[in-house]
LOMAR-630321 format. One record per residue (C-alpha): residue number from 0; residue in three letters; x, y negated, z negated. Coordinates in steps of 0.02 Angstrom, whole numbers, plus 32768, in hexadecimal, padded with zeros to 4 digits. Layout:
N
pt n: NUM&res: ala&px: X&py: Y&pz: Z
...
% end
This chain:
373
pt n: 0&res: unk&px: 086F&py: 3B6A&pz: 2CA3
pt n: 1&res: unk&px: 0856&py: 3BCE&pz: 2C02
pt n: 2&res: unk&px: 07E0&py: 3C5D&pz: 2BE7
pt n: 3&res: unk&px: 078A&py: 3C92&pz: 2B44
pt n: 4&res: unk&px: 07C5&py: 3D36&pz: 2AF9
pt n: 5&res: unk&px: 075F&py: 3DCF&pz: 2B25
pt n: 6&res: unk&px: 06D2&py: 3DF6&pz: 2AAD
pt n: 7&res: unk&px: 072E&py: 3E91&pz: 2A6D
pt n: 8&res: unk&px: 07CB&py: 3E31&pz: 2A3D
pt n: 9&res: unk&px: 07F2&py: 3E26&pz: 2984
pt n: 10&res: unk&px: 0808&py: 3D72&pz: 2948
pt n: 11&res: unk&px: 08B5&py: 3D4B&pz: 2906
pt n: 12&res: unk&px: 08BD&py: 3D54&pz: 2849
pt n: 13&res: unk&px: 08FD&py: 3CBB&pz: 27EA
pt n: 14&res: unk&px: 0961&py: 3D3A&pz: 2785
pt n: 15&res: unk&px: 09BF&py: 3D85&pz: 2816
pt n: 16&res: unk&px: 09C3&py: 3E43&pz: 280A
pt n: 17&res: unk&px: 0946&py: 3E42&pz: 2779
pt n: 18&res: unk&px: 0891&py: 3E3E&pz: 27B7
pt n: 19&res: unk&px: 082C&py: 3DAD&pz: 2773
pt n: 20&res: unk&px: 07AA&py: 3E2A&pz: 2734
pt n: 21&res: unk&px: 082B&py: 3E72&pz: 26BC
pt n: 22&res: unk&px: 0831&py: 3DD0&pz: 265A
pt n: 23&res: unk&px: 0781&py: 3DEF&pz: 2617
pt n: 24&res: unk&px: 07B7&py: 3E9C&pz: 25DC
pt n: 25&res: unk&px: 0851&py: 3E4D&pz: 258C
pt n: 26&res: unk&px: 07E1&py: 3DCD&pz: 2534
pt n: 27&res: unk&px: 0770&py: 3E56&pz: 24EE
pt n: 28&res: unk&px: 0805&py: 3EBD&pz: 24B2
pt n: 29&res: unk&px: 0859&py: 3E24&pz: 2467
pt n: 30&res: unk&px: 07B7&py: 3DF1&pz: 2412
pt n: 31&res: unk&px: 07A4&py: 3E9A&pz: 23BD
pt n: 32&res: unk&px: 085A&py: 3E96&pz: 2386
pt n: 33&res: unk&px: 0851&py: 3DE5&pz: 2341
pt n: 34&res: unk&px: 07AB&py: 3DFC&pz: 22E7
pt n: 35&res: unk&px: 07BC&py: 3EAD&pz: 22A5
pt n: 36&res: unk&px: 0874&py: 3EDE&pz: 229D
pt n: 37&res: unk&px: 08BD&py: 3E33&pz: 2274
pt n: 38&res: unk&px: 0824&py: 3DF6&pz: 2216
pt n: 39&res: unk&px: 082B&py: 3D42&pz: 2253
pt n: 40&res: unk&px: 079B&py: 3CDB&pz: 220E
pt n: 41&res: unk&px: 0749&py: 3C3C&pz: 224F
pt n: 42&res: unk&px: 07A3&py: 3BDB&pz: 21C8
pt n: 43&res: unk&px: 084F&py: 3C13&pz: 2205
pt n: 44&res: unk&px: 08AB&py: 3BC3&pz: 2296
pt n: 45&res: unk&px: 090D&py: 3C13&pz: 2324
pt n: 46&res: unk&px: 09A6&py: 3BE1&pz: 2388
pt n: 47&res: unk&px: 09D0&py: 3C39&pz: 242D
pt n: 48&res: unk&px: 0A84&py: 3C25&pz: 2468
pt n: 49&res: unk&px: 0A98&py: 3C6A&pz: 2517
pt n: 50&res: unk&px: 0AFE&py: 3C5D&pz: 25B5
pt n: 51&res: unk&px: 0AC2&py: 3C69&pz: 2669
pt n: 52&res: unk&px: 0B51&py: 3CC8&pz: 26B7
pt n: 53&res: unk&px: 0AEC&py: 3D64&pz: 26E2
pt n: 54&res: unk&px: 0A3D&py: 3D8A&pz: 2720
pt n: 55&res: unk&px: 0A19&py: 3DF3&pz: 2686
pt n: 56&res: unk&px: 0A4B&py: 3D61&pz: 2614
pt n: 57&res: unk&px: 09D3&py: 3CED&pz: 266E
pt n: 58&res: unk&px: 0945&py: 3D6B&pz: 266C
pt n: 59&res: unk&px: 095A&py: 3D8D&pz: 25B1
pt n: 60&res: unk&px: 0962&py: 3CD4&pz: 258C
pt n: 61&res: unk&px: 08BF&py: 3CBD&pz: 25EC
pt n: 62&res: unk&px: 0873&py: 3D4A&pz: 2585
pt n: 63&res: unk&px: 08A4&py: 3CF2&pz: 24E4
pt n: 64&res: unk&px: 085B&py: 3C4E&pz: 2524
pt n: 65&res: unk&px: 07B3&py: 3CA5&pz: 253B
pt n: 66&res: unk&px: 07BA&py: 3CFF&pz: 2496
pt n: 67&res: unk&px: 0802&py: 3C70&pz: 242E
pt n: 68&res: unk&px: 07C9&py: 3BD0&pz: 2486
pt n: 69&res: unk&px: 07F0&py: 3B64&pz: 23ED
pt n: 70&res: unk&px: 08A5&py: 3B9F&pz: 23E0
pt n: 71&res: unk&px: 093B&py: 3B32&pz: 2406
pt n: 72&res: unk&px: 099F&py: 3B6C&pz: 249E
pt n: 73&res: unk&px: 0A57&py: 3B44&pz: 24BB
pt n: 74&res: unk&px: 0ABA&py: 3B73&pz: 2556
pt n: 75&res: unk&px: 0B63&py: 3BA4&pz: 250F
pt n: 76&res: unk&px: 0BC0&py: 3B6D&pz: 25AC
pt n: 77&res: unk&px: 0B73&py: 3ABF&pz: 25AF
pt n: 78&res: unk&px: 0BAC&py: 3A88&pz: 2501
pt n: 79&res: unk&px: 0C4B&py: 3A8B&pz: 249A
pt n: 80&res: unk&px: 0C71&py: 3B0E&pz: 2415
pt n: 81&res: unk&px: 0C60&py: 3A83&pz: 2394
pt n: 82&res: unk&px: 0BAF&py: 3A61&pz: 23CE
pt n: 83&res: unk&px: 0B81&py: 3B19&pz: 23BD
pt n: 84&res: unk&px: 0BC7&py: 3B1D&pz: 230D
pt n: 85&res: unk&px: 0B69&py: 3A7E&pz: 22E3
pt n: 86&res: unk&px: 0AC8&py: 3ACE&pz: 2322
pt n: 87&res: unk&px: 0AE2&py: 3B62&pz: 22AC
pt n: 88&res: unk&px: 0AEE&py: 3AE7&pz: 221C
pt n: 89&res: unk&px: 0A3C&py: 3AAA&pz: 223D
pt n: 90&res: unk&px: 09F0&py: 3B52&pz: 2212
pt n: 91&res: unk&px: 09CF&py: 3B99&pz: 2166
pt n: 92&res: unk&px: 09C8&py: 3C46&pz: 2119
pt n: 93&res: unk&px: 093B&py: 3CAD&pz: 2165
pt n: 94&res: unk&px: 0941&py: 3C57&pz: 220D
pt n: 95&res: unk&px: 0972&py: 3CB8&pz: 22A9
pt n: 96&res: unk&px: 0A07&py: 3CA3&pz: 231D
pt n: 97&res: unk&px: 0A08&py: 3D04&pz: 23C2
pt n: 98&res: unk&px: 0AA8&py: 3D16&pz: 2428
pt n: 99&res: unk&px: 0A93&py: 3D46&pz: 24E0
pt n: 100&res: unk&px: 0B42&py: 3D62&pz: 2523
pt n: 101&res: unk&px: 0B8E&py: 3D97&pz: 25C9
pt n: 102&res: unk&px: 0C27&py: 3DCD&pz: 2568
pt n: 103&res: unk&px: 0C39&py: 3D94&pz: 24B3
pt n: 104&res: unk&px: 0C35&py: 3CE0&pz: 2477
pt n: 105&res: unk&px: 0CDB&py: 3CA4&pz: 2430
pt n: 106&res: unk&px: 0CE1&py: 3C16&pz: 23B3
pt n: 107&res: unk&px: 0D97&py: 3C1D&pz: 237E
pt n: 108&res: unk&px: 0DA4&py: 3C69&pz: 22CF
pt n: 109&res: unk&px: 0CE7&py: 3C64&pz: 22B6
pt n: 110&res: unk&px: 0CAB&py: 3D1A&pz: 22B4
pt n: 111&res: unk&px: 0BFF&py: 3CF1&pz: 22F4
pt n: 112&res: unk&px: 0B8D&py: 3D7C&pz: 22B5
pt n: 113&res: unk&px: 0BEB&py: 3D92&pz: 2210
pt n: 114&res: unk&px: 0BEA&py: 3CD8&pz: 21E9
pt n: 115&res: unk&px: 0B32&py: 3CC8&pz: 2214
pt n: 116&res: unk&px: 0B09&py: 3D59&pz: 21A2
pt n: 117&res: unk&px: 0B6B&py: 3D04&pz: 2116
pt n: 118&res: unk&px: 0AF4&py: 3C71&pz: 2127
pt n: 119&res: unk&px: 0A5C&py: 3CE3&pz: 2114
pt n: 120&res: unk&px: 0A28&py: 3CCE&pz: 21C9
pt n: 121&res: unk&px: 09D4&py: 3D58&pz: 222A
pt n: 122&res: unk&px: 0A34&py: 3D88&pz: 22C8
pt n: 123&res: unk&px: 0A0B&py: 3DDF&pz: 236C
pt n: 124&res: unk&px: 0AA6&py: 3DF8&pz: 23D6
pt n: 125&res: unk&px: 0AA6&py: 3E2A&pz: 248D
pt n: 126&res: unk&px: 0B59&py: 3E46&pz: 24C8
pt n: 127&res: unk&px: 0BB9&py: 3E78&pz: 2565
pt n: 128&res: unk&px: 0B24&py: 3E64&pz: 25D8
pt n: 129&res: unk&px: 0B9C&py: 3E49&pz: 266B
pt n: 130&res: unk&px: 0BC4&py: 3F03&pz: 2662
pt n: 131&res: unk&px: 0B12&py: 3F28&pz: 269C
pt n: 132&res: unk&px: 0B08&py: 3EC3&pz: 273E
pt n: 133&res: unk&px: 0A8B&py: 3F1F&pz: 27AB
pt n: 134&res: unk&px: 09CE&py: 3F2E&pz: 27AE
pt n: 135&res: unk&px: 09C2&py: 3FDD&pz: 2766
pt n: 136&res: unk&px: 0A32&py: 3FB9&pz: 26D2
pt n: 137&res: unk&px: 09DE&py: 3F13&pz: 26AE
pt n: 138&res: unk&px: 0932&py: 3F66&pz: 26AA
pt n: 139&res: unk&px: 0973&py: 3FF0&pz: 2639
pt n: 140&res: unk&px: 09BA&py: 3F6F&pz: 25C2
pt n: 141&res: unk&px: 0914&py: 3F13&pz: 25BA
pt n: 142&res: unk&px: 08B9&py: 3FB8&pz: 25A0
pt n: 143&res: unk&px: 0932&py: 3FE3&pz: 2513
pt n: 144&res: unk&px: 08FB&py: 3F47&pz: 24B3
pt n: 145&res: unk&px: 084E&py: 3F92&pz: 2495
pt n: 146&res: unk&px: 0828&py: 3FA0&pz: 23DC
pt n: 147&res: unk&px: 07AC&py: 4024&pz: 23A2
pt n: 148&res: unk&px: 07A9&py: 4020&pz: 22E2
pt n: 149&res: unk&px: 0755&py: 40CA&pz: 22D1
pt n: 150&res: unk&px: 07DD&py: 411E&pz: 2337
pt n: 151&res: unk&px: 0878&py: 40C2&pz: 22FA
pt n: 152&res: unk&px: 084A&py: 40B3&pz: 2243
pt n: 153&res: unk&px: 07EA&py: 4155&pz: 2233
pt n: 154&res: unk&px: 0861&py: 41C9&pz: 228F
pt n: 155&res: unk&px: 08FA&py: 4168&pz: 2254
pt n: 156&res: unk&px: 08D1&py: 417A&pz: 219B
pt n: 157&res: unk&px: 08A0&py: 4230&pz: 21B4
pt n: 158&res: unk&px: 0948&py: 4254&pz: 2207
pt n: 159&res: unk&px: 09A5&py: 41FB&pz: 217C
pt n: 160&res: unk&px: 094A&py: 4262&pz: 20F7
pt n: 161&res: unk&px: 097B&py: 4304&pz: 214D
pt n: 162&res: unk&px: 0A30&py: 42CE&pz: 216A
pt n: 163&res: unk&px: 0A46&py: 429B&pz: 20B4
pt n: 164&res: unk&px: 0A05&py: 4343&pz: 2077
pt n: 165&res: unk&px: 0A53&py: 43B8&pz: 20F7
pt n: 166&res: unk&px: 0ADA&py: 4430&pz: 20B7
pt n: 167&res: unk&px: 0B21&py: 4441&pz: 2167
pt n: 168&res: unk&px: 0AF7&py: 4420&pz: 221D
pt n: 169&res: unk&px: 0B17&py: 4454&pz: 22D0
pt n: 170&res: unk&px: 0B11&py: 4409&pz: 237E
pt n: 171&res: unk&px: 0AE7&py: 4488&pz: 2406
pt n: 172&res: unk&px: 0B39&py: 444C&pz: 24A5
pt n: 173&res: unk&px: 0AFB&py: 44D6&pz: 2517
pt n: 174&res: unk&px: 0B5D&py: 4560&pz: 256E
pt n: 175&res: unk&px: 0B7E&py: 45AB&pz: 24C3
pt n: 176&res: unk&px: 0BE0&py: 4513&pz: 2486
pt n: 177&res: unk&px: 0BB9&py: 44E0&pz: 23D4
pt n: 178&res: unk&px: 0C04&py: 445C&pz: 2363
pt n: 179&res: unk&px: 0BEE&py: 448C&pz: 22AC
pt n: 180&res: unk&px: 0BED&py: 4411&pz: 221C
pt n: 181&res: unk&px: 0C11&py: 4486&pz: 218B
pt n: 182&res: unk&px: 0BF8&py: 4408&pz: 20FF
pt n: 183&res: unk&px: 0B74&py: 438D&pz: 20C3
pt n: 184&res: unk&px: 0B6B&py: 42E3&pz: 2115
pt n: 185&res: unk&px: 0B90&py: 4234&pz: 20DA
pt n: 186&res: unk&px: 0AF7&py: 41CC&pz: 20AE
pt n: 187&res: unk&px: 0AAD&py: 419F&pz: 2157
pt n: 188&res: unk&px: 0AA7&py: 40EA&pz: 2193
pt n: 189&res: unk&px: 0A13&py: 40A2&pz: 21F2
pt n: 190&res: unk&px: 0A0C&py: 402F&pz: 2289
pt n: 191&res: unk&px: 0950&py: 4039&pz: 22A8
pt n: 192&res: unk&px: 0910&py: 3F88&pz: 2290
pt n: 193&res: unk&px: 08E7&py: 3FA2&pz: 21D8
pt n: 194&res: unk&px: 094F&py: 3F2A&pz: 2170
pt n: 195&res: unk&px: 08EB&py: 3F37&pz: 20CF
pt n: 196&res: unk&px: 097A&py: 3F8A&pz: 2071
pt n: 197&res: unk&px: 0A07&py: 3F29&pz: 20C5
pt n: 198&res: unk&px: 0A5F&py: 3E87&pz: 209A
pt n: 199&res: unk&px: 0A60&py: 3E49&pz: 214E
pt n: 200&res: unk&px: 09D1&py: 3E41&pz: 21CA
pt n: 201&res: unk&px: 09FA&py: 3E67&pz: 2280
pt n: 202&res: unk&px: 0A93&py: 3E9B&pz: 22E1
pt n: 203&res: unk&px: 0AC0&py: 3ED2&pz: 2390
pt n: 204&res: unk&px: 0A2F&py: 3F02&pz: 2400
pt n: 205&res: unk&px: 09E9&py: 3F72&pz: 2448
pt n: 206&res: unk&px: 09D7&py: 3FD7&pz: 23A8
pt n: 207&res: unk&px: 09AD&py: 408C&pz: 2382
pt n: 208&res: unk&px: 0A27&py: 40F7&pz: 2321
pt n: 209&res: unk&px: 0A3F&py: 415B&pz: 2282
pt n: 210&res: unk&px: 0AF2&py: 418A&pz: 225F
pt n: 211&res: unk&px: 0B5D&py: 41E9&pz: 21E4
pt n: 212&res: unk&px: 0BF7&py: 4258&pz: 21DE
pt n: 213&res: unk&px: 0C2D&py: 42F3&pz: 217F
pt n: 214&res: unk&px: 0C5E&py: 42D6&pz: 20CA
pt n: 215&res: unk&px: 0CF0&py: 434B&pz: 20EC
pt n: 216&res: unk&px: 0D2F&py: 4325&pz: 219B
pt n: 217&res: unk&px: 0D97&py: 43C5&pz: 219E
pt n: 218&res: unk&px: 0CF5&py: 442A&pz: 2190
pt n: 219&res: unk&px: 0CCC&py: 43FE&pz: 2246
pt n: 220&res: unk&px: 0CFB&py: 4487&pz: 22C2
pt n: 221&res: unk&px: 0CC4&py: 44CB&pz: 236A
pt n: 222&res: unk&px: 0CAE&py: 4490&pz: 241C
pt n: 223&res: unk&px: 0C43&py: 4407&pz: 2468
pt n: 224&res: unk&px: 0C24&py: 43D5&pz: 251C
pt n: 225&res: unk&px: 0C23&py: 431A&pz: 253F
pt n: 226&res: unk&px: 0BDC&py: 42CB&pz: 25DB
pt n: 227&res: unk&px: 0C0D&py: 4215&pz: 25BA
pt n: 228&res: unk&px: 0C98&py: 41BE&pz: 255C
pt n: 229&res: unk&px: 0CCB&py: 410B&pz: 253E
pt n: 230&res: unk&px: 0D64&py: 40E1&pz: 25A7
pt n: 231&res: unk&px: 0DEC&py: 4061&pz: 2588
pt n: 232&res: unk&px: 0D81&py: 3FD6&pz: 25D3
pt n: 233&res: unk&px: 0CF0&py: 3FFC&pz: 255A
pt n: 234&res: unk&px: 0C86&py: 403D&pz: 25E8
pt n: 235&res: unk&px: 0C28&py: 40DF&pz: 2601
pt n: 236&res: unk&px: 0C94&py: 4162&pz: 2659
pt n: 237&res: unk&px: 0C2C&py: 41F0&pz: 26A0
pt n: 238&res: unk&px: 0C9D&py: 4280&pz: 26D9
pt n: 239&res: unk&px: 0C5D&py: 42F0&pz: 2764
pt n: 240&res: unk&px: 0C6E&py: 4388&pz: 26F2
pt n: 241&res: unk&px: 0C4C&py: 4383&pz: 2637
pt n: 242&res: unk&px: 0CE8&py: 4386&pz: 25CC
pt n: 243&res: unk&px: 0CF2&py: 4405&pz: 253F
pt n: 244&res: unk&px: 0D43&py: 43CD&pz: 249D
pt n: 245&res: unk&px: 0D91&py: 4450&pz: 242C
pt n: 246&res: unk&px: 0D85&py: 4419&pz: 2377
pt n: 247&res: unk&px: 0DE9&py: 446B&pz: 22EA
pt n: 248&res: unk&px: 0DDE&py: 4427&pz: 2239
pt n: 249&res: unk&px: 0D94&py: 4385&pz: 2274
pt n: 250&res: unk&px: 0E17&py: 4363&pz: 22F9
pt n: 251&res: unk&px: 0E0F&py: 4371&pz: 23B6
pt n: 252&res: unk&px: 0E96&py: 43F0&pz: 23DA
pt n: 253&res: unk&px: 0E71&py: 4413&pz: 2491
pt n: 254&res: unk&px: 0DFF&py: 43F6&pz: 2525
pt n: 255&res: unk&px: 0DBC&py: 444F&pz: 25BD
pt n: 256&res: unk&px: 0D8F&py: 43FA&pz: 2662
pt n: 257&res: unk&px: 0DDC&py: 4357&pz: 2628
pt n: 258&res: unk&px: 0DFF&py: 42C5&pz: 269D
pt n: 259&res: unk&px: 0E94&py: 424F&pz: 26AA
pt n: 260&res: unk&px: 0E2A&py: 41C2&pz: 2663
pt n: 261&res: unk&px: 0DF8&py: 4229&pz: 25CB
pt n: 262&res: unk&px: 0EAA&py: 4265&pz: 25B3
pt n: 263&res: unk&px: 0EDD&py: 41AE&pz: 25AD
pt n: 264&res: unk&px: 0E61&py: 418F&pz: 2520
pt n: 265&res: unk&px: 0EA4&py: 4223&pz: 24BC
pt n: 266&res: unk&px: 0F58&py: 41EE&pz: 24D9
pt n: 267&res: unk&px: 0F34&py: 413F&pz: 249A
pt n: 268&res: unk&px: 0EE6&py: 4182&pz: 23FA
pt n: 269&res: unk&px: 0F75&py: 41FB&pz: 23DB
pt n: 270&res: unk&px: 0FF8&py: 4176&pz: 23FE
pt n: 271&res: unk&px: 0FB6&py: 4107&pz: 2373
pt n: 272&res: unk&px: 0F62&py: 417F&pz: 22FA
pt n: 273&res: unk&px: 0FC1&py: 4223&pz: 2314
pt n: 274&res: unk&px: 0F25&py: 428F&pz: 2321
pt n: 275&res: unk&px: 0E78&py: 4281&pz: 236E
pt n: 276&res: unk&px: 0DFA&py: 428A&pz: 22E2
pt n: 277&res: unk&px: 0D41&py: 42A5&pz: 2302
pt n: 278&res: unk&px: 0CDF&py: 4237&pz: 228B
pt n: 279&res: unk&px: 0C33&py: 41ED&pz: 22AD
pt n: 280&res: unk&px: 0B9B&py: 4258&pz: 22D0
pt n: 281&res: unk&px: 0B1E&py: 41E1&pz: 231F
pt n: 282&res: unk&px: 0A66&py: 4208&pz: 2337
pt n: 283&res: unk&px: 0A36&py: 4190&pz: 23C3
pt n: 284&res: unk&px: 097D&py: 4166&pz: 23CC
pt n: 285&res: unk&px: 0964&py: 40EC&pz: 245C
pt n: 286&res: unk&px: 08F3&py: 4146&pz: 24D9
pt n: 287&res: unk&px: 091D&py: 40CC&pz: 2565
pt n: 288&res: unk&px: 09C6&py: 4123&pz: 2579
pt n: 289&res: unk&px: 09E7&py: 41D9&pz: 25A2
pt n: 290&res: unk&px: 0A62&py: 4243&pz: 2606
pt n: 291&res: unk&px: 0A0B&py: 4206&pz: 26A3
pt n: 292&res: unk&px: 09E9&py: 4152&pz: 266D
pt n: 293&res: unk&px: 0A90&py: 40FF&pz: 2649
pt n: 294&res: unk&px: 0ADB&py: 4052&pz: 263F
pt n: 295&res: unk&px: 0B93&py: 4029&pz: 2652
pt n: 296&res: unk&px: 0BB0&py: 3FD5&pz: 25AA
pt n: 297&res: unk&px: 0BE2&py: 405A&pz: 252C
pt n: 298&res: unk&px: 0BA8&py: 3FF3&pz: 2496
pt n: 299&res: unk&px: 0AF9&py: 3FE9&pz: 24E0
pt n: 300&res: unk&px: 0AF1&py: 409D&pz: 251B
pt n: 301&res: unk&px: 0B24&py: 40D5&pz: 246B
pt n: 302&res: unk&px: 0A6B&py: 40CC&pz: 243A
pt n: 303&res: unk&px: 0A40&py: 4155&pz: 24BA
pt n: 304&res: unk&px: 09C1&py: 41D3&pz: 247A
pt n: 305&res: unk&px: 0A32&py: 4265&pz: 244C
pt n: 306&res: unk&px: 0AD8&py: 4286&pz: 23F6
pt n: 307&res: unk&px: 0B77&py: 4221&pz: 23FF
pt n: 308&res: unk&px: 0C19&py: 423B&pz: 23A2
pt n: 309&res: unk&px: 0CAF&py: 41CD&pz: 2382
pt n: 310&res: unk&px: 0D65&py: 41F8&pz: 23A2
pt n: 311&res: unk&px: 0DED&py: 41A3&pz: 233D
pt n: 312&res: unk&px: 0E09&py: 4180&pz: 2285
pt n: 313&res: unk&px: 0DAE&py: 40D9&pz: 227F
pt n: 314&res: unk&px: 0D04&py: 40CE&pz: 222D
pt n: 315&res: unk&px: 0CD9&py: 4033&pz: 21C9
pt n: 316&res: unk&px: 0C41&py: 407D&pz: 2171
pt n: 317&res: unk&px: 0C90&py: 4115&pz: 211E
pt n: 318&res: unk&px: 0D32&py: 4113&pz: 20BC
pt n: 319&res: unk&px: 0D96&py: 41B4&pz: 20BA
pt n: 320&res: unk&px: 0E30&py: 41D2&pz: 204B
pt n: 321&res: unk&px: 0E9D&py: 420E&pz: 20DB
pt n: 322&res: unk&px: 0E8D&py: 4169&pz: 2139
pt n: 323&res: unk&px: 0ECD&py: 40BC&pz: 2111
pt n: 324&res: unk&px: 0E61&py: 403C&pz: 216A
pt n: 325&res: unk&px: 0EFA&py: 3FDD&pz: 21A5
pt n: 326&res: unk&px: 0F39&py: 4079&pz: 21FE
pt n: 327&res: unk&px: 0E98&py: 40A4&pz: 2259
pt n: 328&res: unk&px: 0E80&py: 405A&pz: 2305
pt n: 329&res: unk&px: 0E0B&py: 40BD&pz: 2375
pt n: 330&res: unk&px: 0D51&py: 40E4&pz: 2375
pt n: 331&res: unk&px: 0D28&py: 412A&pz: 2421
pt n: 332&res: unk&px: 0C76&py: 4162&pz: 2443
pt n: 333&res: unk&px: 0C58&py: 4205&pz: 24A0
pt n: 334&res: unk&px: 0BAD&py: 424C&pz: 24CB
pt n: 335&res: unk&px: 0B82&py: 4302&pz: 24B6
pt n: 336&res: unk&px: 0B18&py: 436E&pz: 2525
pt n: 337&res: unk&px: 0A94&py: 439A&pz: 24A5
pt n: 338&res: unk&px: 0A26&py: 4433&pz: 24B3
pt n: 339&res: unk&px: 09FF&py: 4430&pz: 23FA
pt n: 340&res: unk&px: 0A2E&py: 43E0&pz: 2355
pt n: 341&res: unk&px: 0A1C&py: 443C&pz: 22B0
pt n: 342&res: unk&px: 0A1F&py: 43F5&pz: 2200
pt n: 343&res: unk&px: 0A27&py: 4488&pz: 218C
pt n: 344&res: unk&px: 09B7&py: 4508&pz: 21E1
pt n: 345&res: unk&px: 0940&py: 4488&pz: 222B
pt n: 346&res: unk&px: 0948&py: 445B&pz: 22E3
pt n: 347&res: unk&px: 0930&py: 439E&pz: 22E8
pt n: 348&res: unk&px: 0954&py: 4381&pz: 23A2
pt n: 349&res: unk&px: 0927&py: 43E1&pz: 243F
pt n: 350&res: unk&px: 08E2&py: 43BD&pz: 24ED
pt n: 351&res: unk&px: 092E&py: 430F&pz: 24EA
pt n: 352&res: unk&px: 08CD&py: 42D1&pz: 2452
pt n: 353&res: unk&px: 08D3&py: 42CD&pz: 2394
pt n: 354&res: unk&px: 0862&py: 434F&pz: 2346
pt n: 355&res: unk&px: 083C&py: 42FD&pz: 229F
pt n: 356&res: unk&px: 079C&py: 42A9&pz: 226A
pt n: 357&res: unk&px: 078C&py: 4207&pz: 2206
pt n: 358&res: unk&px: 076C&py: 4223&pz: 214E
pt n: 359&res: unk&px: 0710&py: 417D&pz: 2138
pt n: 360&res: unk&px: 06A1&py: 4107&pz: 219A
pt n: 361&res: unk&px: 070F&py: 408C&pz: 21F9
pt n: 362&res: unk&px: 0688&py: 4048&pz: 226B
pt n: 363&res: unk&px: 0680&py: 3F8B&pz: 227E
pt n: 364&res: unk&px: 05EF&py: 3F24&pz: 22C1
pt n: 365&res: unk&px: 066A&py: 3EA9&pz: 2310
pt n: 366&res: unk&px: 06B2&py: 3F2F&pz: 2383
pt n: 367&res: unk&px: 068C&py: 3F0F&pz: 243B
pt n: 368&res: unk&px: 06C0&py: 3F9B&pz: 24B2
pt n: 369&res: unk&px: 0713&py: 3F6E&pz: 2557
pt n: 370&res: unk&px: 0701&py: 3FDD&pz: 25EF
pt n: 371&res: unk&px: 079D&py: 4044&pz: 2612
pt n: 372&res: unk&px: 0805&py: 3FF8&pz: 269D
% end
């Protein structure tokens, strides 16, 4: 004889660890992204290529079905690579392709996002979702897809303007530790869902970043405390005690409170590149992520609202005369404890938030807010 579940029992979700209620939030966030950031019109078609290997994949796919009911959906694991490539051929410039991937789709020599961009297609790419397998991380990921045009475009452009004009900068890492950028910065790049000045529309999501580096890398000196770094498995490594990096002329010359895992990262870089250069200065903007709200995938967590830096000589966006691209191999993200960020004499970050105001009206009548998860 069977008994009904007690009234207080929570019904099982069709998305496993992801509550069914989160799909509506995903649909709202996806809708804002598609309409406002990507700029998809009613005359443009959409193709969603997904797999169903994780609960988060299935929940996101359901969110896209609600937001784009007229789109074509293809389960990557139920067809051949040739069928996927043939599906791409049916879409024309201006249409949208969304890739929802447990890991990263492989189609032999076909570099998926690059080749789609070459065809003029818009692209939203969700990758490595299998690295975020539990409820908390899945909900954070969905929350991170929220697109507020006033915040991302307004604050993003305001940060870029200040970076491009700043004669120098500084990251205050607390406990008296300061990392000084004693030179102007390279022209800042934007990943804020505004593609109006870009050749390609879309990229890897969630978004939310403005990034640069010092024009003169040897003008970077000081000390910075990091609380997270990307390990050799491309996952977030959160040491029990923050690690202090000692930076001299743009190179990490020593550490305090290091761990064996971080030492392994430094040894790998030195083995192939000789020295550990500090390059990227990233201004993360995604308010879903913080020191307390983390996901395991380092490429996703990179958008965290705060400062991240890169270790290693590799940086595809900025060419420097001391590096040959063929010789550069590593770009390892590390995340700084950030009490304050200064561009010139102006404090642009404190109390866990960017302190700059939009210089133009970026409001959009199509924006629909979703309740925070």
